[in-house]
N, C-alpha and C positions, 0 to 999 in steps of 0.2 A: 506495499498499498504506500501511496506518497506519503513522504514527509514535508515536503513545501512545494510551492507552483513558483519557478523561476520566470518561468513565459508562457505567454498565451497569447490564443488566437483568436481574433472574432470576426465571424463571417458572417458580412453583412454592414454596411458603414451609414446606415440610415441613423434618425435620434437616437434609437435605443444602441445600436451597436456601437457609433462613435463614443458615446457616453459611458458605455460600459469599457473600451479603451481607454479614456480619459480617468476613469477613475480607477483600473488598472494602475496607469501611469501615475495618480495623485500618492498611490499607496506604493510608488517605486518599481512596478513590476511592468518590463518590457511587453510590448504584445505587438502584433500584426494585424491589420484591420483589412481585409480584403474585401472586394464587391465584384461585380459583375464588371465585364466589359463593356463601354459606353457603345453606342451603334456610329460610327461613322459616317458625318453629314456631309451634305454638299458645303456648309458650313464652314466646314473644318478644313475641308480640301482646300477653300480659297484663302484661305489662312494660313497654308503651305503647312497642315500640320503632316505631321509623320502618323499612319496607322498603327504602325510597328514599334512604334515610342514608349518608350515607360510613361512619360508623361501624360501621354493618351490614354495608355490602355489602363492606369491606377488612378484615371480622374475625378471619378466617381468617389472614390474611399477618401482622396486628397480635399478634393472640395466641402467634404462632408467633416472631416479632421478639421478644417478649417471654420467651419460653423461652429462645432465644438469648441474653438478655442475663443469666438467669438461671443457664444453665450455662456461663457465662465465655467464650461466642464471642468477646466482645469485649474487646478488651485495654484498653479504657479504656470505659467504659460511655456517657460523653459522645459517643463516635463512633458510637452509636445515633441518633443524629440525621442521620446520612449516610443513613439507609436511608429511604426514601419508599415506606408500603406502598401498594397499591391492589389493583385485580381485573381479571380477565381479562376483562371485559365491557364498562367502562368506560374502562380506562386504557391499550388498546391503541396509542394514539397518541404514547404516552411514546416509544416503542419508536425514534420517529425521530431523538430527539435522544441516543443511545447510541452506541458504537463495538462494543459485546460485549453480545451477547442469551446467555443460558445459560438451557437448561432443564433441570429435575429435578421435573418430573412424574412419577407413578407409573410402574414398568418395565413398561410394555404399549406395545407395537408400535403399534398402532391408534392409542393415546391420542398417543402422539408424533408420528405421521403427520398426524393431523389438526393436534394444535397448530403444526405447521409451516406446515399450509396455512392456516390464519387468520390468523396473525401477519405472512407473506410481504406483505401491500399497505402495512405499515407499515414494512416493512427498507429502508434505506436502501442503495443499491450501496455496497459495501465491506464492512458492517457485517457484522462476524464470528459467526455462528449457532456455538453445540455444546450437545453435549448430555452430561449428567452420568451417561448411562447408563452402568450396571455390566456390562454383559454383551450387551446387543441391538448389532447389527450398525448402523454407523454410515451405510452405503451403503443399507442396506435402509430405514431411518427416511426419505431424500431422494430415494427413487428416483422416486418423482411428481413433483420440482420441479423447477423449469427449471433449467439449466447453472451461471449466473452464484451461485444459491442452492447448488448441490450444491461449487461451487471456495469458498466460504468457508464450510464448515460440516463440523466435525470432533467429534470427540470428547475433553472434557476432564473425566475422572473423577477427582474428587476422593474420597478416604476421610474416617471418621469415625471421630473429631469433624474437623473441617475445620481449625480453628485448630490443633490437635496431631501430625494425623497428617503427615508430612514428602510423602507420594507423591502426585505428579499423574503420571496415565498421560494420557498425548497420541494420539490415534489419527485416523490419516487416511481419510475415506472414499474409495470409489474418483477421484472428481474434484476433491477437494480442492487447492489449489497448495501446492507447498511452499513457498514463503512466507511464507503464512498459518499452517502448523504451524509454521516456525520463529519467525514473530513471537509466538506465544502460546507457546511452550516457551519463550523468552526474557519474555515479560512474567510467567507463572508463577514462573519461578525469579527474577527478579529482584525484580518488584515484592509478589508474593503470599508469596515465601520459599517455595516448594515444592522438591522434589527431583525433577525430569524423567525418568520412564521412556518412551520410545518403543514404543509397540505397533503390531501389525498388524491388523485390522480383522476380528477371529478373535473365536468366542464366548468372554467371560469376558475379553479380553484375556490381559492376563499373570498378575498378581496374583491374582485373583478364579476364574481358571481354575484355581489349585491350591489355594487359599484354599478355593475351593467342594468342589471335592473331597475335601479333607480330612474334612470333618463324613460322608458315607456311608463313608468307607474306615475312620475312627474306630468308627463305630457298628458295622457289620457282622464288623470284626475283635474288637470287646468281645464279641460275641456268640459267635465261634467259640471264643475263649480262655478263656470264662466267665469275664470280668470285671465290674465294674461300673463308674458313670459317674465314681466319685471314687477309684478308681483308676485310670484309664483319665487321667483330667485331670492327676493326679500324674506321669504316665509323659510326659504330654504338655506340661509347663508348663516351668519353668526347669531341670529336669534333662535337659531336650535343647536348652536355648537358647531358650525360645519363654514367650510370657506367664504368669503365674502361673493367668489364667484357664482354661487347658489347651483343648483343643475343646470343651465341652460348657457351660461355664464361659462361653464366647465366644458362643454360642448365644444363651445364656439374657438376655448383654449383649444381642445384637442383636435378637434376636424371634426366636422359631422361625419364625412367620409369612414374614420375610423370607428365614431361611438358606434354607428350604426353595424361595420364589419363584426366588430366584437361584439355585438349584442345579438346578430343573428347566428353568430358561429355558435354561441352558447342555445339560441334557440331551435337551432335546427337538428342539434343531437338530443337533446331531451324529449323523452318519449309520453312524458303525462301530458296530456293537452291542457289541463288545467294550472300546469307548471308552465308549459310552452306561451299560454296564454298571458303572461305575467313578462315576457321576453318580445311581445308583439308589439311594433312600432307604431305610433299613429301615421296615420296617411302622409301627413304633413311633412313629417321628415322626410319621407322619399321623396315629395313635391319638392322641398328644400333641394332635396341630393339631385333631380334633372337640373335645377336651376342651377345649381353651381352654385349655392350658397353654403359653402362650408363652415364660414367661422371666420376667425382672425386672419387664416391663411388667402383668403379670396376678398380678402377686405369688407365681408360681411355674411353675416348668418343670420342668430334670434339677434343679435343687433349690430350697429356697425356707427362708427367712426366719421365723423364728419367735421373737420375742424376739431372744435375742441367740445364737440356734443356728439352725445353716445345716444342714438337713436334706436328703434325697437323697431321690429317687424311685426305689422301688422297682416294677421290671419284673413282677416276678412277683405281686405285690400291686395295684399303682398307690397304693400310699401313701406317705406319706414318711415315713422316720424318720432317726436317726442313721446318718451313713455311719462303715461302718470304713476305719481307716486304713491307706494303702497299705502293705504289709509284703514287701517284694523286696528280698534281697541287693543286687541289682543298683542297684536305685533308692537303697539307702541310701549304696556306694559311687560313684554320681554324685555323688548331692547333696553327697557331700564333696569330690569331686573341684574343682579351680580352674579349668580350661581346657576348653573346647568338646571338643576330643579326646578329652582325658581322661573327660569323662561318657557320652559316644557309645562309647570302649570298654570302659568298664565296663557298658552295655549290650550291647554287639555281642560280648563274650568271655563272658557270662553265658548259664544256662540254665534259670534262671526262668522264668517266664511272664511278668515283667514285662519281663525280658530279650527274651524271644518276641516279643512285642508289639511293642517299639521296633525291633527290625528286621525284622520284616514291615513296620511301616509305612512306616518311612525308608527299606528296601531299594524297596519298589515306588512309594512316591514319586519315588526318584530316577530309576528307569527307565522312571516315565511323563515325567518332566521331559524326560529325555535324549532320548526317542522326538519329541519335540513341535518339537525343532530340525531344518529353519531353517521349521517351520510358525508357529509364534505368537510367534517370535523371533529374529534371525540370528544371538546372542551369546549365553552364558551370565551376561554382565556384567549384559545387562537382567534378567534371566530373577532374578536372585539379590537383585538392588538391588528391583525388584519387593516380593518377599516381606520385605527386612528393614524397607522403610521404607513399606510398607503394612499389613503384620502384625505389624511388631515381631520377625519372628527374627533370632535373633545372627547367622545364617547362613544362605542357602536353599540351593534343591538340590543345587546344585553344591560352594557354597564349604563347606559344613559336612565334606566330606570333606576338607579341607586338614589337614593334621598325622597324619592315617591312612594305613594301609598299603592305597592305594587297588584296587591288583592284586589285594591279597589279598581282598578284599571283593567286587568285581566277581566274580570266578572263584567266591566262595559262591553270588552271587546267582545266578548262570548253574544252578550245582547247585542252586539251591532250582526252577528251571523257569524265571526269570522272563528276557524274551527283553533284551538289552541293546543299544542302538542301535550301529549299525556305525561310527559315525565315536568312538564313546568305545574300542571295541577298536582301532582305527587307529590312535586317540592315546597308548596305553598300548603297543600293538608298535613306535612309533617313539620311545618312549622317555621319553616325556612322563607323566611320575607323579604328578602332580596338576593341579589345575585352576586354581591360582593359586601364583605367587609373588615373592617379593620378594627385590629384588636391587639394593644400593647406593639403597637407600631408596626406591626406586621399584615398585610393586604390577603385577604381568602377570597376566595372564588369556588361557589357551589360547583361540584364534579358531579355531573351527569350518571358516569358510570360507578363513581363510589357513593352516590347519593350524600355527601356532607360536603359540608366546607374543606376546601386543601388552600394549604398557605401558596403565595404565589413565591417561587421560589427563584432565587439567582445564581450565577457562576460564582465559586468562592475567590475569584478575584475581582468582582464586582462589588464594590461596599455602599449598602443602601444606609444612611446618617441616619431614618426616620427607625431603623430597628436598633441601631445603635443608644437613642435615647428611650427606647424600652427596656434595652437589657441594663439601667445605669449607669451607663458611659460616657454621660455628661460630665465633665471635670469642670467646669463653669461657665455661669451663663449669665448674658446682660441684655436687654431690649436690643443690642445693637448686633450682637453675634452670640455663637454658642462654641464652647470649647468642647473637642472630646477625643476619648482613649480610642485610638484605632487598633491598639494592645501593639504587642512589640515596641513598645517606647516609644510611640508616634501620636504625636497630638494632631488633632485637624481643627483648625480655626475656619469656624463656618459663618460666613458675611451674611446676616438677614435683615439687613435697612430696606428700607419701603425704597423699592427701584434698585437696589443694590447699589446706594449711592454712598458716598463715605463722609460720614459726620461727624462734629465732635465726639458722638458717644461712639461711632466705630474706632477712632482713634482711640478713645480710651480703653475700649474694650483688647485692642492689640495691644498695648502696655500691660495690661492684666495679663494678658497669653505669653506675653515677650518674659513676664516675671515666672511667670507657672513653668515656663520652659528651662530655666537656669535650674530645675532642681535636679538633683541624681538620678531621677528615676526615668525621664525623658533622654531620649534620642536625636528626637527633633522634630520639626513640624511639616504640615501640609497648610496652604490656605485654598480656600475653596469658595464655594456660594451657594444657599440652599436658590435662590432666584434661576429664572435661565439665563442670565447674564452674569458675570464675575463681581465686575464693576464699573456701573455707568459714569463715574467720576465726582467730584465736588458736587456736594448738596448745594446749587445755587441759590436755593431759597433763604440759607445762612447767610451767602454773601452779601444778597440782596438786603436783607434784614439790618446787617450791621451796614451796609453802605447808607441806606435809610436815616441812620442813627450817626453816621459820621464818626465810626468805630474804627478809626483806622488800626489804632493798637491792637485792637482786639482780631481784626482780619491778620495782622502780621503775627500775633502769637499764635494762632491756630493753623499759620501755613508752618510756623516754627516748629511747634508739637507736631506737625504730619511730617517735616522733613527730619526732624529727629526720628521719631517713631521708624519711618522705612529706612534711615539709617543704621536703625539698631537691628534690622533684618540683615541689613546688608552685612554688616559685620556682627552677625551673631557668631558664637563659637559652637553653635551647634545648627547641622543641616535645616535650611526653611528653603521647601518647595512650593512655587505658586501653581494650582491646578485651573487655569480660565478656562472657562466653556462661554461661547456667545461673547457678549462685548467686555471688552478692557480696554474704556474710554479713558482720556487725562487722568487725574489720579492713580484710577485703576490699572493704567500702563505705566503709571511710573512706579507704582509697585512693585508691578511683576519684574521691571527694566532691573531692579536695585536688589531683589532676593537672590541668593546665590545660584536657582536653578528652578525653571520653568519645564513643566511638564505640561504642554496646552495640548485641547481637545483641536483636532484639526480644521474646524470649523468655529475655529477663534479669530475675533474679529477686534482689532490690536490698534490702538492710534493714541497720537498728542493732540487734543482736538480742542484745547482752551480758545486758542484762538477765534473760532467760530464764534464764541462767546466774549469776545473781547478781551480778553486775559492771554495769558501765556503760562505754561506749566510752571508750578512753581514748587512742587512736591521732588523736585531732585530730576525732570524728566530733561530739560535743556543740559542740566550739567551734564548728565548719563550718555547723552546724544554726543554732546561736546567730547566727552572722554573717550566714548568708541572711535568715533575718528580718529582722534590722537593716536589712540593704540593702534592702530592699523595704519599710521604714518612711522612709525617705529622702524629703525633698521632700512628705510628707505630713502629715495633721493626727492621724492614725490614735492609737490607743492602741497601745501597746507590745506588751501582754499580748494582743491579739488577732493579732498575726504570730507571737509566739513562741508560745504557747499548742496551734497546729497540730502544729508543730516537735517541742514537749516530749512531747505524747500520743505522738507516731510511736516515739520514744526510747525512753519508758518502756512502751509497749505494745509493742514490740518487732514494731514493724510491717514485713511484708517485702512488696514491690511484686509484684504480680500478672503483671506484664509491666515491659519496659523506659518504655512509658508512662504506667504506673501510678507509676511511680519517680519521672517526672517531677511527678505530681502530689503526690509523698509529700516533694519537696523534695530526694531525692535525687541526682537528676539536675536539668542546669540549662537553661535552654532554649537556650543556644548548645550545647548537645550532641548527636550526632547519632544515630539508630537506624539498624540494619541488619535490613531484614526476613528476610534469608536467613544464618545462620548461617555459610555456607561462605564469606561474602562479608565477614564481620568485617574480618578481618586485612588485606585490599586495601582494604578501606575507610579502616580507619585508617591505614594507609601515607599511601594518598593525603591524610589530612587532615592529617597531618605535613608532608609535601611542599608543600601547600596554603600552611601557615600559617608553614611557613619560606619560602615564597617571597614573601608578604604581609609580610615582614620583623618576624618576631616578635620580640618584647622579652620581658623575664622583668615579672610583677606586682610590683608596690613593696607591701610589708608596712606597713600606717600603724595608727597609734592610731585606736583609736573609742571613743564617750561608751558608760560601760556603762548597762546597764537600771536600776540598782541596788537593793539588798536591800528595797526599799521596797516594790516590783511585785510579789516575791516570793510574798507573803499571797494575792493573787489565785490564783496556780496552788495554792497550798499547801491552800486552799480549795475549789478542784476536785478534786484528790484527795481530800482529806477525805473530799467525800461520795461518792468512788467506794468507798473505804477502807469507809465505813458500810454501802453499798449491796451489801457482800460482792462487787464488781467486783474490787479488786484485795487483797492480804491485807497484812497490817500489815507484813510482813518487803518488800512491793512499795511500801508507801508510804514505808518507810525509805531507798527506791533512789530512789524518785522524789522524793524532797526533796533528796537529792544534787545528783541532774540537775538540778533547779531552781535550787540553789545555785551550778553552774556556769552555765547559762544564763544567769544575773542578774549575774553579774560575783562571786559571793561576798560578802566582807560589805562592799563597796563602795557609795558612794553614789551615786545616778543622777546620771549625765552625767560621773562621773569617768573620764578617759581610761584605758582598759587597753589590751593587746597580746596576738596571738594566745598569746604563747609565758605569758602569764598565766593564761590558761583554760587552754592545754594544762599548767602545774601544776597546775592545781584537778582534773583529770581524773584527774592521775595521784593525787593524793594521796585521793582519792574511791575509785578501784580496789583501792590498796593496804590503805586500812581496811576495805573490803569482803571484801577475800581474808582479813580476821582473824576473818571473822564466822560462825560454825558454821553458819547457814545457807546460807552463799555456798557453804562448803564443802561440804553437802551436794548443791546444786544440781549443782555442778560434778562429784562424783562420780556423781551418776545420770546426767547428762549425757554422761559418759565410758564407762558401763555400757550405758543403752540408748539412746541417740544421741536422748534426746526429754528436753524441760526439765521441771522440778519445780516444781510449785506448793505452797510450805512457807510 
């Protein structure tokens, strides 16, 4: 059995194929991306294109690779070099070099079967072959293939866009070896960063079985109740815990042709007439297909953009017109509700058309999902996760009932004539009144085969902080943070301020944690956050309040305390590792730049963004960017400005990385920092990093004086920013801020070569920050950010 995948091949370079190749590259794995040879046209001949050239024969794959780069499928554009393009006529011999082959050709059983026969002579024994099919049976695809081929063949269904969607469904064929399934599940989770749902080889598997059924149901129910597309999408969006596209907006995004084909492929293989009807599209879907109204890719589907206006298709006239805003009391109440149970209850207890629509849609959805156990899945957890991870639903068909009176609503469904699966009624009769429950920090789900609650389990490497709290592993707790014992002598500092902002209370909690870390029983510490983001920056409301009171000394004192706290982490005599997930902006970025090591989630968005609020980084960010540039100059004859300029531009441009890899390119992370592809493993990986550093005899770094670049070098940066101002790239006020940043990076008024310290640069940061707080334009930027959450250009 394989131990690792060193190289892969992707057959079919469309949106999914190129996305899979990009994700392999994101994981550092080279791949071949192959597609068909294009038809040689008269236009090609007129341009002098040679039909036998590799540039022509590989054109489809090369073009799709370029589209993947443009659509940000690569975390680092340089990683696109790991994808080698070819074609399926000339380059099939390359398949003998790889350990995994994944096909992503069109959703047609005949095409897929022919492809497998074509590649079979080039597939080495033990090579895993998988299909990215979204609906077609794996067993049917390989029914004509030899047993060994079938044993190493399975389904690996990624979701679009591959980089950003968590879900990977793994599907066995009839003869797939269990160890092959387990290997690919582990590989997909650990190396590719995906969340795994185990499926059965049934039509549409799990996510698309229900996702594809939603379109026909939404359309038919819309006609029944006399609603329009815009009203339905308002009802089936955030108001019920689903993405803002709604049902028809999602169809425009995916493409009506793709949606109809996917739904049709499930419809055609189902044998139960009643179930087939669930996947029968309303006639207007097919009329739109005939008219070429496919959605965003044809500039018009259910909706159409005209300038800044979004128009809606009117089925009575087949013309586009401005949509009438959805106006239902139940929708208004649901939109104002904070929790999902409150939102759903607003609809379930309402009596307007919107409430009727949501009740009928969701109750039918639940009844159908319950009836499919154990046919498509043995447990409700897999089904809920598939819809959560694959369609971004806040809760799947079972979890959405948590917090609601399930007995009451099941009785209502039966009164409406819906057939409820026997296991649901048996569960309720036995006194289990919800599908999930939380107890002592552990989540449980109702197991249908076991007829009892079963704990949701995680791999040993995954650390769940809520479970540690239930195990009395809390070392200290404040309103701003909690410190946990991760065992093995490792502490975890967990940020839990509102929106993960850095507040005075959070700084105080950090100081308490640092005092705890000094005790002999601890080896080191991990810093993480309970929210979706690591740290979104300093709490601007605190700064705004101090500005209003003209409390300049208070601002300076807060900044000094923050600087001292971050420096204490940097020079701790025990290893401290930051574990950012999501956004680490402003002060959050400054924090991770100064801890001894970082274990970042691949999807981390890191940046010094203070300039956007009319301020400058004053927690050590400018200081660190200057020092990192100067470290790179050591031992070279390069000009100082060549190394300082890129870091300066990142600060004054408030540049935020598009990934952890990009943060390395921008200088926010170091080459010694590490990345976890799957965010679920970041905390465990960070703990391991602390242990490894401690075991290696970690000692604190020494803060040393270093030569200042000098004020005489500053003029070069000033000239560059003056050019940007004259070109209108930056405003007059941006230029003022940029001059303050340059002043700090070059060491203030010190001449070149004079020795300076970190504290000297930190003092310059505070001085600039406080001075900007007194400026009217900075105050306007702060007020605008607090009000709109968007930067102001003034």
